[in-house]
N, C-alpha and C positions, 0 to 999 in steps of 0.2 A: 078598716084600720090598716095603716101602712107600717111596714116594718123597715126600719132603717138602722137597726143595730146589727152590725156585721157578725158579732159573736152569737147572737140569737139565731141568725140564719145558719151559721156554721154548725151550731149544736143541733138545730132542727134537721139539717141534712142527714144526720146520723140517727134519725128517729128509729130506724129499724134495729139498731143495736140495743136500745132499751126494750123493744118488744121481744127480741131474741132472748135477752137475759131474763125477762119476765116469764116467757113461755118455758124456758128451761127450768126456772125456779118452780113454776107451777107443776111441771111434769115431775120434778124431783119430789115435790110434796105429795102429789097423787100416788106416786110409786110407794112412798113411805106409808101411806094410808092403806093402799091395796094389798101390800105384802109385808105387813109388820113382822111376820115370822121369818123373814129371810135371814135375819141375823145381822150382827154388828159388822161382819166383814163386807157384806153387800152394801150396807149403809155407808161404810167408809169408802167403798168404790164409787157409789153414787155421789157422795159429797165431793170426792176428788174430781170426778168428771164435771160436776156443776161448777166448782170453784175454778177449775182450769179454763173452762169455756167462758165463764163470767169474767175472769181476769183477762183473758185474751181479747175479748171485745172491749173492755175498758182500756187496756193498753193501746189497742188499735185506735180507738177514738181519741185518747189523750195525745198520742203521737201525731195524729192528723190535725189536732188543734194547736200544736206547737207553733209559736210565732204569731198566732192570731189571738191568743188569749193568755192573760197572765196566770190563770189558774189551771192551765193544761196539765201541769204536773200533778194535780190532785187526782185526775183520772188515771194517770200513769201510776201514781202511788197505790191507788185502790187496785189497779190491775196487778201490780207486783205483789201486794199483800194476798190477793186471791190466788194468784198462781203459786206463790210460796206455800200457802195452806193446802192447795191441791196436790202439789208435789210431795209435801210431807205425808199426806194421806196415801198417795199413790206409791211412793218409794219405801215407806216404812209402815205398811198396813198393820203389822202386829203392834207396833208402838202406838200408831194412830188409833187403833181400836181401844187401847187402854186409856188414851187421853182424848178420845174423840170429842167428848163433851167440852173439855177445856179448849181444844183446838177450834171447834165451831164457835164457842162463846167468844174467844179472843178475836176470831175473824169477824164475827157479827158486830162486835163493839167497835173495832177499828174501822171497818168499812162503813158502818152506820155513822160514825163521826165524820168521815170523809164525805159521805152523802149529804149530811146536814150542812157542812161547810159549802159544798158545791151548790146545794139548793139555795143557800143564802146568796151566793154569787149569781145564780141563775135568776133569782127573784128580782135582782137589780135590773135585769134585762127583759124578763118576761113577767109582766104584771099578773099578780094573782097565782103564780106558780107555787105549788106546795106539795105535789105528789112525791117528788124525790125526797123532800124533807120528811114526809110521813114514812117513807120507806126507811130512811135513816133512823128515825125515832123507833120504829118497829124493830129494826135490827138491833139497836142498843138495848131496848127493853128485853128482847129475846136473849141477848148475850148475858145480861145481868141475871135473868131468871135461871139460865143454865149455870152461871157461877154460884148463885145462891143455893140451887138444888141440884148439885151434880150427881148425887147418889139416887136420884129418882129411879123408879123401875124402868127397865129397858123399853117396855111397851109405851110407858108414859113419855119417855124421851123421844121415841120414834114419832108419836103423835104430836108432841110439841114441835119437833123439828119440821114435820110435815105441815103443820098449821102455819108456822112461820114462813116456810117456803112459799106456800100458796098466797098468803097475805102480801108478802114482799113482792112476789111475782106480779100479783094483780096491780100493785102500785106502779111498778115499772111499765106494765102494759098500758095502763091509763096514761102515764107520762109520755110513753112512746106515741100513742094516738094523738095526744095534744100537740106534740112536736111535729107529727106528720101534718096536722092541719096548718101549723105555722109554716112548715116547709112549702106546702101547696100555696099558701097565701103569698109567700115570698116569691115563688115562681110566677104567680099571676102579676104581682107588682112589677117584677123584672120584665115580663113580657109587655106589660102596659107601658112601662118607661121606654122600652126598646122601640115600640111602635109609634112613639111620638115623633 
């Protein structure tokens, strides 16, 4: 299969950012499961770190795609939303602890909607691509559950947040590996075209 859609190749070049985001999400989820008794302050700190790094990789990828794609701003927007949520949690940990559930729920719904929109755009260029859309759906569902049940017990919330992070991260890692394959295929096609 030959790839001649330049945006697909551009997205695939940054496959590692999806894997990095996925691995960080999975690590956050595992930490939430392994140490549920660490307390809300530690959970706020872990969420802040995850949101900041996730946002930075999105912002980086979006800025790199500027001028090559009409929807580059979606990645930038998702990055800004994540960074803002991370800074709120980092700079105001006392307030963030009190509203952590609402903060995470709002972040999950907004970034999930952006991921679904991005997945729709990506599907136009990568046939059969749905992993980012699934991550977006999972993110929105998670956010809605947190909004509906904000007063669930602390341990239940930690497990819910940990479960979401692991599932979300797995979707991103799978997407990253798919994009890595597309990137390798594009390199092979380019080398083949160059050798002619």
